[in-house]
KELUMPA-87530 format. One record per residue (C-alpha): x, y, z; residue number from 0. Coordinates in nm, 2 decimals, always signed. Layout:
REM residues N
- X	Y	Z	NUM
...
This chain:
REM residues 580
- +0.00	+0.00	+0.00	0
- +0.11	+0.36	-0.06	1
- +0.14	+0.60	+0.23	2
- -0.21	+0.72	+0.37	3
- -0.24	+0.99	+0.63	4
- -0.55	+1.04	+0.84	5
- -0.65	+1.30	+1.09	6
- -0.83	+1.19	+1.42	7
- -0.86	+1.30	+1.78	8
- -0.56	+1.31	+2.00	9
- -0.65	+1.25	+2.36	10
- -0.30	+1.23	+2.45	11
- -0.07	+1.41	+2.20	12
- +0.29	+1.31	+2.11	13
- +0.50	+1.16	+1.83	14
- +0.60	+0.80	+1.76	15
- +0.69	+0.58	+1.47	16
- +0.71	+0.20	+1.46	17
- +0.57	-0.12	+1.33	18
- +0.21	-0.16	+1.36	19
- +0.06	-0.47	+1.57	20
- -0.31	-0.48	+1.53	21
- -0.63	-0.67	+1.60	22
- -1.00	-0.62	+1.54	23
- -1.06	-0.76	+1.89	24
- -1.06	-0.55	+2.20	25
- -0.79	-0.64	+2.46	26
- -0.79	-0.62	+2.84	27
- -0.45	-0.51	+2.96	28
- -0.53	-0.65	+3.30	29
- -0.48	-1.03	+3.26	30
- -0.41	-0.98	+2.90	31
- -0.06	-0.82	+2.90	32
- +0.24	-0.89	+3.11	33
- +0.34	-0.55	+3.26	34
- +0.70	-0.67	+3.31	35
- +0.77	-0.81	+2.95	36
- +0.50	-0.64	+2.72	37
- +0.38	-0.98	+2.61	38
- +0.01	-1.04	+2.53	39
- -0.08	-1.33	+2.77	40
- -0.46	-1.36	+2.70	41
- -0.46	-1.69	+2.55	42
- -0.79	-1.63	+2.39	43
- -0.69	-1.33	+2.21	44
- -0.57	-1.32	+1.85	45
- -0.25	-1.14	+1.96	46
- -0.15	-1.39	+2.22	47
- +0.23	-1.42	+2.25	48
- +0.30	-1.10	+2.07	49
- +0.53	-0.82	+2.23	50
- +0.38	-0.47	+2.23	51
- +0.69	-0.29	+2.33	52
- +0.79	-0.01	+2.09	53
- +0.49	-0.10	+1.86	54
- +0.22	+0.12	+1.72	55
- -0.08	-0.07	+1.89	56
- -0.40	-0.05	+1.67	57
- -0.70	-0.21	+1.86	58
- -1.06	-0.10	+1.86	59
- -1.05	-0.03	+2.22	60
- -1.01	-0.21	+2.56	61
- -1.23	-0.45	+2.74	62
- -1.25	-0.64	+3.07	63
- -1.08	-0.52	+3.40	64
- -1.07	-0.17	+3.52	65
- -0.70	-0.24	+3.63	66
- -0.59	-0.23	+3.26	67
- -0.49	+0.14	+3.33	68
- -0.26	+0.01	+3.60	69
- -0.08	-0.23	+3.37	70
- -0.04	+0.05	+3.11	71
- +0.12	+0.27	+3.36	72
- +0.37	-0.01	+3.47	73
- +0.45	-0.07	+3.09	74
- +0.53	+0.29	+3.03	75
- +0.73	+0.33	+3.36	76
- +0.95	+0.03	+3.29	77
- +0.99	+0.09	+2.92	78
- +0.79	-0.21	+2.79	79
- +0.50	-0.02	+2.66	80
- +0.37	+0.04	+2.30	81
- +0.51	+0.35	+2.11	82
- +0.15	+0.47	+2.06	83
- -0.19	+0.36	+2.07	84
- -0.45	+0.41	+1.78	85
- -0.82	+0.31	+1.86	86
- -1.14	+0.36	+1.68	87
- -1.34	+0.47	+1.98	88
- -1.28	+0.67	+2.30	89
- -1.16	+0.44	+2.58	90
- -1.13	+0.55	+2.95	91
- -0.92	+0.26	+3.06	92
- -0.65	+0.27	+2.78	93
- -0.62	+0.66	+2.79	94
- -0.62	+0.69	+3.17	95
- -0.31	+0.49	+3.22	96
- -0.13	+0.71	+2.98	97
- -0.28	+1.03	+3.14	98
- -0.15	+0.92	+3.48	99
- +0.20	+0.86	+3.34	100
- +0.20	+1.20	+3.20	101
- +0.04	+1.41	+3.48	102
- +0.22	+1.23	+3.77	103
- +0.55	+1.09	+3.63	104
- +0.62	+1.30	+3.31	105
- +0.61	+1.00	+3.07	106
- +0.37	+0.97	+2.78	107
- +0.27	+0.81	+2.45	108
- +0.04	+0.93	+2.20	109
- -0.32	+0.81	+2.21	110
- -0.53	+0.88	+1.89	111
- -0.89	+0.80	+1.79	112
- -0.96	+0.75	+1.43	113
- -1.27	+0.71	+1.22	114
- -1.35	+0.34	+1.19	115
- -1.27	+0.33	+0.81	116
- -0.95	+0.51	+0.87	117
- -0.87	+0.29	+1.17	118
- -0.91	-0.02	+0.95	119
- -0.65	+0.12	+0.70	120
- -0.40	+0.15	+0.99	121
- -0.46	-0.21	+1.11	122
- -0.38	-0.33	+0.75	123
- -0.05	-0.14	+0.73	124
- +0.28	-0.27	+0.86	125
- +0.43	+0.06	+0.98	126
- +0.29	+0.40	+1.11	127
- +0.40	+0.75	+1.23	128
- +0.20	+0.93	+1.48	129
- +0.21	+1.31	+1.54	130
- -0.05	+1.48	+1.75	131
- -0.39	+1.39	+1.58	132
- -0.25	+1.27	+1.26	133
- -0.15	+0.91	+1.17	134
- +0.04	+0.80	+0.86	135
- +0.07	+0.43	+0.76	136
- +0.26	+0.25	+0.49	137
- +0.41	-0.08	+0.42	138
- +0.76	+0.01	+0.46	139
- +0.91	+0.26	+0.71	140
- +1.09	+0.44	+0.43	141
- +0.75	+0.52	+0.27	142
- +0.65	+0.72	+0.56	143
- +0.70	+1.09	+0.51	144
- +0.71	+1.34	+0.80	145
- +0.37	+1.43	+0.92	146
- +0.30	+1.73	+1.14	147
- +0.01	+1.82	+1.35	148
- -0.04	+2.19	+1.26	149
- -0.35	+2.23	+1.50	150
- -0.13	+2.36	+1.79	151
- -0.16	+2.27	+2.15	152
- -0.52	+2.21	+2.28	153
- -0.68	+2.45	+2.53	154
- -0.69	+2.31	+2.89	155
- -1.00	+2.11	+2.97	156
- -1.09	+2.36	+3.25	157
- -1.15	+2.62	+2.99	158
- -1.42	+2.42	+2.82	159
- -1.60	+2.29	+3.12	160
- -1.87	+2.45	+3.34	161
- -1.71	+2.45	+3.69	162
- -1.84	+2.56	+4.02	163
- -1.63	+2.77	+4.25	164
- -1.56	+2.46	+4.46	165
- -1.41	+2.29	+4.14	166
- -1.19	+2.59	+4.07	167
- -1.08	+2.59	+4.43	168
- -0.94	+2.23	+4.39	169
- -0.77	+2.34	+4.07	170
- -0.61	+2.63	+4.24	171
- -0.46	+2.42	+4.50	172
- -0.69	+2.53	+4.79	173
- -0.72	+2.17	+4.91	174
- -0.36	+2.06	+4.86	175
- -0.14	+1.93	+4.58	176
- -0.29	+1.58	+4.57	177
- -0.65	+1.71	+4.52	178
- -0.53	+1.97	+4.26	179
- -0.35	+1.70	+4.05	180
- -0.67	+1.48	+4.10	181
- -0.91	+1.74	+3.97	182
- -0.69	+1.81	+3.67	183
- -0.69	+1.43	+3.58	184
- -1.07	+1.42	+3.65	185
- -1.11	+1.71	+3.39	186
- -0.90	+1.55	+3.13	187
- -1.11	+1.24	+3.15	188
- -1.43	+1.43	+3.15	189
- -1.34	+1.57	+2.82	190
- -1.27	+1.23	+2.69	191
- -1.61	+1.12	+2.82	192
- -1.80	+1.41	+2.65	193
- -1.90	+1.57	+2.97	194
- -1.93	+1.94	+3.02	195
- -1.97	+1.96	+3.39	196
- -1.91	+1.75	+3.71	197
- -2.15	+1.61	+3.96	198
- -2.13	+1.51	+4.33	199
- -2.09	+1.14	+4.42	200
- -2.19	+0.98	+4.74	201
- -1.92	+0.71	+4.77	202
- -1.63	+0.55	+4.60	203
- -1.48	+0.20	+4.56	204
- -1.12	+0.19	+4.48	205
- -0.97	-0.07	+4.24	206
- -0.63	+0.09	+4.21	207
- -0.53	-0.07	+4.53	208
- -0.42	-0.38	+4.32	209
- -0.05	-0.41	+4.30	210
- +0.04	-0.42	+3.93	211
- +0.40	-0.32	+4.01	212
- +0.62	-0.05	+4.15	213
- +0.43	+0.22	+3.96	214
- +0.10	+0.15	+4.14	215
- +0.27	+0.19	+4.47	216
- +0.46	+0.50	+4.38	217
- +0.13	+0.66	+4.25	218
- -0.06	+0.59	+4.57	219
- +0.22	+0.70	+4.80	220
- +0.28	+1.02	+4.60	221
- -0.09	+1.12	+4.65	222
- -0.08	+1.03	+5.02	223
- +0.25	+1.22	+5.06	224
- +0.10	+1.52	+4.88	225
- -0.17	+1.53	+5.14	226
- -0.44	+1.33	+4.97	227
- -0.76	+1.25	+5.18	228
- -1.08	+1.11	+5.04	229
- -1.37	+1.35	+5.03	230
- -1.65	+1.08	+5.04	231
- -1.70	+0.74	+5.21	232
- -1.47	+0.50	+5.03	233
- -1.42	+0.13	+5.03	234
- -1.12	-0.07	+4.90	235
- -1.12	-0.35	+4.64	236
- -0.94	-0.68	+4.70	237
- -0.56	-0.62	+4.71	238
- -0.29	-0.85	+4.59	239
- -0.23	-1.04	+4.91	240
- -0.42	-1.15	+5.23	241
- -0.31	-0.84	+5.42	242
- -0.31	-1.01	+5.76	243
- -0.18	-1.35	+5.66	244
- +0.05	-1.32	+5.36	245
- +0.36	-1.41	+5.55	246
- +0.21	-1.72	+5.70	247
- +0.11	-1.82	+5.35	248
- +0.45	-1.82	+5.23	249
- +0.43	-1.53	+5.00	250
- +0.77	-1.38	+4.89	251
- +0.82	-1.06	+5.08	252
- +0.95	-0.91	+4.75	253
- +0.59	-0.91	+4.64	254
- +0.40	-0.92	+4.98	255
- +0.56	-0.60	+5.12	256
- +0.48	-0.37	+4.83	257
- +0.13	-0.51	+4.78	258
- +0.05	-0.48	+5.14	259
- +0.21	-0.11	+5.16	260
- -0.01	-0.02	+4.87	261
- -0.31	-0.11	+5.06	262
- -0.19	+0.09	+5.35	263
- -0.14	+0.40	+5.13	264
- -0.50	+0.40	+5.06	265
- -0.61	+0.34	+5.40	266
- -0.39	+0.64	+5.50	267
- -0.58	+0.85	+5.26	268
- -0.90	+0.76	+5.45	269
- -1.04	+0.45	+5.28	270
- -1.19	+0.17	+5.47	271
- -0.99	-0.16	+5.47	272
- -1.27	-0.36	+5.32	273
- -1.05	-0.54	+5.07	274
- -1.33	-0.69	+4.87	275
- -1.40	-0.71	+4.49	276
- -1.79	-0.76	+4.58	277
- -1.87	-0.43	+4.75	278
- -2.24	-0.48	+4.67	279
- -2.23	-0.74	+4.96	280
- -2.14	-0.48	+5.21	281
- -2.39	-0.29	+5.43	282
- -2.29	+0.03	+5.24	283
- -2.41	-0.10	+4.90	284
- -2.57	+0.20	+4.71	285
- -2.94	+0.24	+4.64	286
- -3.12	+0.27	+4.31	287
- -3.04	+0.60	+4.14	288
- -2.75	+0.69	+4.38	289
- -2.46	+0.86	+4.20	290
- -2.13	+0.69	+4.29	291
- -1.78	+0.63	+4.17	292
- -1.69	+0.25	+4.16	293
- -1.40	+0.08	+3.98	294
- -1.34	-0.30	+3.94	295
- -1.54	-0.43	+3.64	296
- -1.77	-0.68	+3.81	297
- -1.86	-0.43	+4.07	298
- -1.94	-0.16	+3.83	299
- -2.15	-0.40	+3.62	300
- -2.34	-0.52	+3.93	301
- -2.40	-0.17	+4.08	302
- -2.55	-0.03	+3.75	303
- -2.73	-0.33	+3.63	304
- -2.86	-0.52	+3.95	305
- -2.87	-0.24	+4.21	306
- -2.96	+0.04	+3.97	307
- -2.70	+0.28	+4.10	308
- -2.51	+0.50	+3.86	309
- -2.14	+0.48	+3.78	310
- -1.92	+0.48	+3.49	311
- -1.68	+0.17	+3.44	312
- -1.41	+0.38	+3.61	313
- -1.05	+0.29	+3.54	314
- -0.80	+0.24	+3.82	315
- -0.65	+0.56	+3.94	316
- -0.94	+0.78	+3.82	317
- -1.14	+0.62	+4.09	318
- -0.91	+0.78	+4.38	319
- -0.89	+1.10	+4.18	320
- -1.27	+1.13	+4.21	321
- -1.27	+1.01	+4.57	322
- -1.02	+1.29	+4.66	323
- -1.25	+1.55	+4.51	324
- -1.60	+1.40	+4.54	325
- -1.66	+1.51	+4.18	326
- -1.73	+1.30	+3.86	327
- -1.80	+1.37	+3.50	328
- -2.17	+1.38	+3.41	329
- -2.17	+1.14	+3.13	330
- -2.22	+0.76	+3.05	331
- -2.42	+0.56	+3.29	332
- -2.46	+0.87	+3.52	333
- -2.72	+0.99	+3.28	334
- -3.04	+0.82	+3.16	335
- -2.95	+0.82	+2.80	336
- -2.62	+0.64	+2.87	337
- -2.80	+0.35	+3.04	338
- -3.02	+0.23	+2.74	339
- -2.97	-0.09	+2.57	340
- -2.83	-0.10	+2.21	341
- -2.86	-0.45	+2.15	342
- -3.12	-0.72	+2.22	343
- -3.00	-1.10	+2.28	344
- -3.26	-1.37	+2.26	345
- -3.17	-1.68	+2.47	346
- -3.29	-2.03	+2.39	347
- -3.57	-2.19	+2.61	348
- -3.39	-2.40	+2.85	349
- -3.50	-2.60	+3.15	350
- -3.31	-2.74	+3.44	351
- -3.06	-2.47	+3.47	352
- -2.77	-2.49	+3.73	353
- -2.55	-2.22	+3.86	354
- -2.29	-2.28	+3.58	355
- -2.54	-2.13	+3.32	356
- -2.50	-1.77	+3.45	357
- -2.12	-1.73	+3.42	358
- -2.13	-1.91	+3.08	359
- -2.41	-1.69	+2.94	360
- -2.24	-1.37	+3.09	361
- -1.92	-1.47	+2.91	362
- -2.09	-1.54	+2.58	363
- -2.32	-1.23	+2.60	364
- -2.01	-1.01	+2.67	365
- -1.84	-1.14	+2.35	366
- -2.15	-1.06	+2.15	367
- -2.22	-0.72	+2.31	368
- -1.85	-0.57	+2.29	369
- -1.89	-0.22	+2.39	370
- -2.28	-0.21	+2.35	371
- -2.52	-0.24	+2.66	372
- -2.74	-0.54	+2.59	373
- -3.10	-0.64	+2.69	374
- -3.12	-1.01	+2.74	375
- -3.46	-1.18	+2.67	376
- -3.55	-1.54	+2.78	377
- -3.47	-1.54	+3.16	378
- -3.82	-1.40	+3.26	379
- -3.91	-1.72	+3.45	380
- -3.57	-1.82	+3.56	381
- -3.56	-1.60	+3.88	382
- -3.18	-1.57	+3.90	383
- -3.04	-1.51	+4.25	384
- -2.81	-1.23	+4.35	385
- -2.52	-1.48	+4.33	386
- -2.64	-1.59	+3.98	387
- -2.63	-1.22	+3.87	388
- -2.30	-1.17	+4.04	389
- -2.15	-1.46	+3.84	390
- -2.31	-1.34	+3.52	391
- -2.18	-0.98	+3.56	392
- -1.84	-1.09	+3.64	393
- -1.80	-1.30	+3.32	394
- -1.99	-1.04	+3.11	395
- -1.74	-0.77	+3.22	396
- -1.45	-0.99	+3.14	397
- -1.54	-1.00	+2.77	398
- -1.73	-0.68	+2.72	399
- -1.64	-0.31	+2.78	400
- -2.00	-0.22	+2.83	401
- -2.07	-0.08	+3.19	402
- -2.40	-0.27	+3.24	403
- -2.66	-0.50	+3.11	404
- -3.04	-0.54	+3.13	405
- -3.23	-0.87	+3.18	406
- -3.60	-0.84	+3.10	407
- -3.81	-0.91	+3.40	408
- -3.51	-0.93	+3.63	409
- -3.30	-0.61	+3.65	410
- -3.47	-0.30	+3.78	411
- -3.47	-0.09	+3.46	412
- -3.60	-0.37	+3.22	413
- -3.96	-0.44	+3.31	414
- -3.97	-0.47	+2.92	415
- -3.74	-0.45	+2.62	416
- -3.89	-0.11	+2.55	417
- -3.81	+0.03	+2.89	418
- -3.45	-0.10	+2.85	419
- -3.41	+0.05	+2.51	420
- -3.60	+0.37	+2.57	421
- -3.83	+0.26	+2.29	422
- -3.56	+0.26	+2.02	423
- -3.53	-0.01	+1.77	424
- -3.21	-0.20	+1.83	425
- -3.05	-0.49	+1.65	426
- -3.11	-0.83	+1.78	427
- -2.90	-1.15	+1.80	428
- -3.03	-1.51	+1.87	429
- -2.82	-1.74	+2.09	430
- -2.83	-2.12	+2.02	431
- -2.72	-2.42	+2.23	432
- -2.43	-2.47	+1.99	433
- -2.31	-2.12	+2.05	434
- -2.31	-2.18	+2.42	435
- -2.13	-2.51	+2.37	436
- -1.85	-2.33	+2.20	437
- -1.81	-2.08	+2.47	438
- -1.81	-2.38	+2.73	439
- -1.52	-2.53	+2.53	440
- -1.33	-2.21	+2.56	441
- -1.36	-2.20	+2.93	442
- -1.33	-2.57	+3.01	443
- -1.02	-2.64	+2.79	444
- -0.79	-2.87	+3.02	445
- -0.72	-3.20	+2.83	446
- -0.60	-3.38	+3.15	447
- -0.91	-3.49	+3.37	448
- -0.71	-3.46	+3.69	449
- -0.76	-3.16	+3.92	450
- -0.49	-3.02	+4.15	451
- -0.66	-2.71	+4.27	452
- -1.01	-2.61	+4.31	453
- -1.06	-2.23	+4.29	454
- -1.37	-2.06	+4.42	455
- -1.46	-1.70	+4.50	456
- -1.40	-1.49	+4.19	457
- -1.58	-1.25	+4.26	458
- -1.56	-1.30	+4.64	459
- -1.81	-1.56	+4.78	460
- -2.12	-1.45	+4.96	461
- -2.26	-1.59	+5.29	462
- -2.52	-1.77	+5.08	463
- -2.25	-1.93	+4.85	464
- -2.05	-2.04	+5.16	465
- -2.37	-2.20	+5.31	466
- -2.44	-2.39	+4.98	467
- -2.07	-2.51	+4.96	468
- -2.08	-2.64	+5.33	469
- -2.41	-2.83	+5.24	470
- -2.24	-2.99	+4.93	471
- -1.93	-3.09	+5.13	472
- -2.13	-3.23	+5.42	473
- -2.06	-3.59	+5.48	474
- -1.77	-3.60	+5.21	475
- -1.39	-3.58	+5.23	476
- -1.15	-3.40	+5.02	477
- -0.92	-3.60	+4.82	478
- -0.56	-3.58	+4.96	479
- -0.40	-3.45	+4.64	480
- -0.65	-3.16	+4.58	481
- -0.62	-2.82	+4.73	482
- -0.94	-2.62	+4.75	483
- -0.94	-2.25	+4.82	484
- -1.22	-2.00	+4.87	485
- -1.17	-1.63	+4.86	486
- -1.41	-1.38	+5.03	487
- -1.43	-1.04	+5.19	488
- -1.35	-0.98	+5.56	489
- -1.71	-0.91	+5.64	490
- -1.83	-1.23	+5.48	491
- -1.56	-1.43	+5.66	492
- -1.67	-1.29	+6.00	493
- -2.02	-1.38	+5.93	494
- -1.97	-1.74	+5.84	495
- -1.73	-1.78	+6.12	496
- -1.99	-1.67	+6.36	497
- -2.25	-1.88	+6.20	498
- -2.03	-2.19	+6.24	499
- -2.01	-2.23	+5.86	500
- -1.64	-2.16	+5.85	501
- -1.58	-2.47	+6.08	502
- -1.76	-2.70	+5.83	503
- -1.56	-2.58	+5.54	504
- -1.23	-2.61	+5.71	505
- -1.34	-2.97	+5.83	506
- -1.36	-3.06	+5.46	507
- -1.01	-2.91	+5.41	508
- -1.11	-2.59	+5.25	509
- -0.86	-2.28	+5.29	510
- -1.03	-1.94	+5.33	511
- -0.84	-1.65	+5.19	512
- -0.95	-1.29	+5.25	513
- -0.85	-0.95	+5.12	514
- -0.72	-1.08	+4.78	515
- -0.89	-1.25	+4.48	516
- -0.79	-1.51	+4.22	517
- -0.67	-1.26	+3.95	518
- -0.41	-1.16	+4.18	519
- -0.32	-1.50	+4.37	520
- +0.02	-1.64	+4.31	521
- +0.23	-1.93	+4.44	522
- +0.24	-2.08	+4.70	523
- -0.13	-2.02	+4.76	524
- -0.15	-2.18	+4.41	525
- +0.06	-2.48	+4.48	526
- +0.36	-2.50	+4.26	527
- +0.29	-2.86	+4.17	528
- -0.06	-2.78	+4.05	529
- -0.10	-2.82	+3.68	530
- -0.47	-2.82	+3.64	531
- -0.73	-2.58	+3.81	532
- -1.10	-2.62	+3.83	533
- -1.33	-2.32	+3.90	534
- -1.70	-2.22	+3.86	535
- -1.59	-1.87	+3.77	536
- -1.63	-1.77	+3.41	537
- -1.39	-1.47	+3.49	538
- -1.11	-1.68	+3.63	539
- -1.15	-1.96	+3.37	540
- -1.08	-1.68	+3.11	541
- -0.80	-1.49	+3.27	542
- -0.64	-1.79	+3.46	543
- -0.45	-1.95	+3.18	544
- -0.26	-1.64	+3.10	545
- -0.20	-1.54	+3.47	546
- -0.10	-1.88	+3.61	547
- +0.03	-2.08	+3.31	548
- -0.21	-2.37	+3.41	549
- -0.51	-2.54	+3.22	550
- -0.86	-2.49	+3.34	551
- -1.17	-2.71	+3.40	552
- -1.50	-2.51	+3.43	553
- -1.82	-2.62	+3.59	554
- -2.09	-2.58	+3.85	555
- -2.02	-2.54	+4.22	556
- -2.15	-2.90	+4.27	557
- -1.91	-3.03	+4.00	558
- -1.63	-2.83	+4.17	559
- -1.69	-3.02	+4.50	560
- -1.71	-3.34	+4.32	561
- -1.37	-3.27	+4.17	562
- -1.23	-3.19	+4.50	563
- -1.35	-3.52	+4.65	564
- -1.24	-3.74	+4.36	565
- -0.93	-3.55	+4.20	566
- -1.12	-3.58	+3.87	567
- -1.33	-3.35	+3.65	568
- -1.56	-3.60	+3.48	569
- -1.61	-3.38	+3.18	570
- -1.98	-3.42	+3.18	571
- -2.17	-3.11	+3.07	572
- -2.50	-3.01	+3.24	573
- -2.81	-3.14	+3.09	574
- -2.94	-2.80	+2.97	575
- -2.64	-2.76	+2.75	576
- -2.71	-3.09	+2.57	577
- -3.07	-2.99	+2.50	578
- -3.18	-2.99	+2.14	579
């Protein structure tokens, strides 16, 4: 191809030249890219095994975890990041990691949004040059002529926003340097999100306390040392270690110390040490219509979809910036129009559903929805529980970048398809049994029937799930060669201990780990000898192979208990998946 030059929108300005590495599939940097090496480790992604370092990365946008911004920050600080990112739609998570690197650490790469047609031309090229909002691409580097962005520097976001006197006081430093820097970052992201003003939020949930590397700790400690203090009630997501017991668990201090210090830095800024990825299980869960700022992808989706609260899918680090100011952009799911379904998904009529249905269908619907909010039809009579919706939402948030879903007759803003869509005509997709069978094969991909570890609690187990697990284990014995671990929040742990459920679980041989969750757990909590893991989590079955290097079996909670007792995953699929 001859050289082609396109103009787009530069959300982070800069210059870069390099080889193009591209895909038409969105990428989650958390669980999808190694922050130390720059390798794509999502084993389900077309770019699996490729190295992003120094490349012009062209992808439609991000998906999955809010922690992707943290991975991007680590990549840039350790010199393993791409040279530039070219996308076809605005993406908070991808952009925010670069904005933090620029605002706090003085390092940056260009981030440019192109029209979809121009974006596809770049993905078909082998080399590209970025300058400001302009992107040139060609087959050979010598075909790239110099491009210049003659638009000049953009005006600061504050000049284009409707700000209150209180907002301007933050910008002027009246509340200290941490709040000043935080407000500037909030305004930059507000511009990306298309907001023209900010709103008050009532509470925050921080996902940036996950340790992605030295950069995540440096960021939090810098805000703390600058006098950062949260302005609204704030809870903390699960961190990367069991804060109280990581030494006893044999975690290497080289990891355990900074991971623990990261949690401490956020507590020092006034956050509660809740350390759970399921804040909707806490007594502080928000009410319908409440304006909040939550990060952690499954928590965001549950808050919007099931509770009817209002939050964007906030990337790590923007969460604490909003918590420090109490102000969030008025955009996305904070407004009624941003909550409407843009896609209808029709499910097949199925009987005899078990709990494995919900993570599977969430995973599959997420793949279909991509960045669109879906409305799901076909579960009106199924009466899914809160735990079923938790499992659905976590898997959905793994494969989709959408901040919420609707289920007709189940979720609070979907009494009908018309209510969910706002009366608009939207495209529809039909899901068949064969489609679900393919997604099951993606999640349940281990060839060896033996099971070394049973992993439960991603997201964190509820009291009800602990009760059901105890009932399934009653009168049985765990196989001597199988390790079984459940993760849950501190509040849940205290409740099941007081109810006597904890003793039953421990009698079976189950280890309970608090404060952290499976996407962060490493050896030796994962036994070094373990080669095959079984889980009932669609989220962990997706991320686990890349994060752990192990193969995964997927199934219901009952199937997980059976594997723990026998050491074997029998491979039988649920009856509803075999229906014709």
